C-alpha positions as CSV (number, residue, x, y, z in Angstrom):
1,M,-19.7,-8.5,2.5
2,A,-19.7,-11.6,4.2
3,R,-16.9,-13.6,4.7
4,G,-18.6,-16.7,3.9
5,E,-21.7,-18.2,2.2
6,H,-23.3,-18.0,5.8
7,D,-22.1,-15.0,7.2
8,H,-24.2,-12.0,7.0
9,E,-23.1,-8.8,6.0
10,T,-22.3,-6.3,9.0
11,D,-23.2,-3.1,8.1
12,V,-20.9,-0.7,9.8
13,K,-22.7,2.7,9.7
14,E,-25.5,1.3,11.7
15,L,-22.8,-0.8,14.0
16,A,-21.2,2.6,14.7
17,G,-24.5,4.3,15.4
18,K,-25.5,2.0,17.8
19,A,-22.2,1.7,19.6
20,L,-22.3,6.0,19.1
21,K,-25.5,5.6,21.0
22,L,-24.3,3.8,23.9
23,V,-21.6,5.5,24.8
24,E,-23.7,9.3,24.6
25,D,-26.6,7.9,27.2
26,F,-24.1,6.8,29.4
27,N,-22.0,10.4,29.3
28,S,-25.7,12.4,29.8
29,R,-26.7,9.4,32.4
30,T,-23.7,9.5,34.5
31,G,-22.4,12.5,33.9
32,R,-19.0,11.6,32.1
33,N,-17.5,12.3,29.4
34,I,-15.5,8.8,28.1
35,K,-14.5,7.9,24.9
36,V,-14.4,4.8,23.2
37,E,-11.6,3.0,20.6
38,I,-12.3,0.2,18.7
39,E,-10.3,-2.4,16.8
40,P,-12.7,-3.7,14.6
41,G,-10.8,-6.9,13.8
42,T,-11.0,-9.5,11.0
43,F,-15.0,-10.0,11.3
44,L,-15.5,-6.4,10.0
45,V,-12.9,-5.4,7.9
46,A,-11.3,-8.7,6.2
47,N,-12.9,-7.6,3.1
48,S,-12.1,-3.8,3.1
49,G,-9.4,-3.5,0.8
50,I,-7.3,-5.4,-1.6
51,L,-4.1,-6.5,-2.2
52,V,-2.0,-5.1,-5.3
53,S,0.8,-7.1,-6.5
54,E,2.7,-7.9,-10.0
55,V,3.1,-11.0,-10.9
56,M,7.0,-11.2,-10.7
57,D,7.2,-15.4,-12.2
58,I,5.7,-18.7,-12.7
59,V,7.4,-21.9,-10.2
60,S,6.3,-25.6,-11.7
61,T,7.5,-28.6,-8.8
62,R,5.8,-30.8,-12.1
63,S,8.9,-33.8,-13.0
64,N,8.8,-34.5,-16.6
65,E,11.2,-37.8,-15.8
66,S,11.2,-39.4,-12.8
67,K,7.6,-39.2,-12.0
68,P,5.4,-39.0,-15.2
69,N,2.3,-38.8,-13.9
70,D,3.0,-36.1,-10.6
71,D,1.1,-32.9,-11.8
72,G,3.2,-31.5,-9.3
73,Y,2.1,-28.2,-8.4
74,N,2.3,-24.2,-10.2
75,F,3.2,-21.3,-7.7
76,I,3.4,-18.1,-8.3
77,K,5.6,-15.7,-7.1
78,L,4.1,-12.0,-6.3
79,N,6.4,-9.3,-5.2
80,T,4.5,-8.5,-2.2
81,G,5.5,-10.0,0.7
82,L,4.7,-12.4,3.9
83,N,4.0,-8.7,6.6
84,D,1.6,-7.9,3.4
85,I,-0.6,-10.7,4.0
86,T,-0.1,-13.1,6.5
87,R,-2.8,-15.1,7.5
88,P,-3.4,-17.8,4.8
89,S,0.2,-18.5,4.6
90,L,0.1,-18.9,8.6
91,Y,-2.7,-21.2,9.1
92,G,-4.6,-21.4,6.1
93,S,-7.0,-19.0,6.7
């Protein structure tokens, strides 16, 4: 699945196959036996999983008396921590 509307979907199996072929060709050509470890990064794995949590509370900053036209904000409190999904909270991704 592509991350954004202008992104193209990445076929991870195809990409891995091409990388493996390059390593095998190198090993064959040089007589070496290198191994490659890849940290795939957000581009490839961001949509690879889900975060399962439970809604623990819903709170509102809406003020009834002092600012009658203020709609305020609603916040959903989940039973997860900042350590579970930090990127959106750190820089709005």
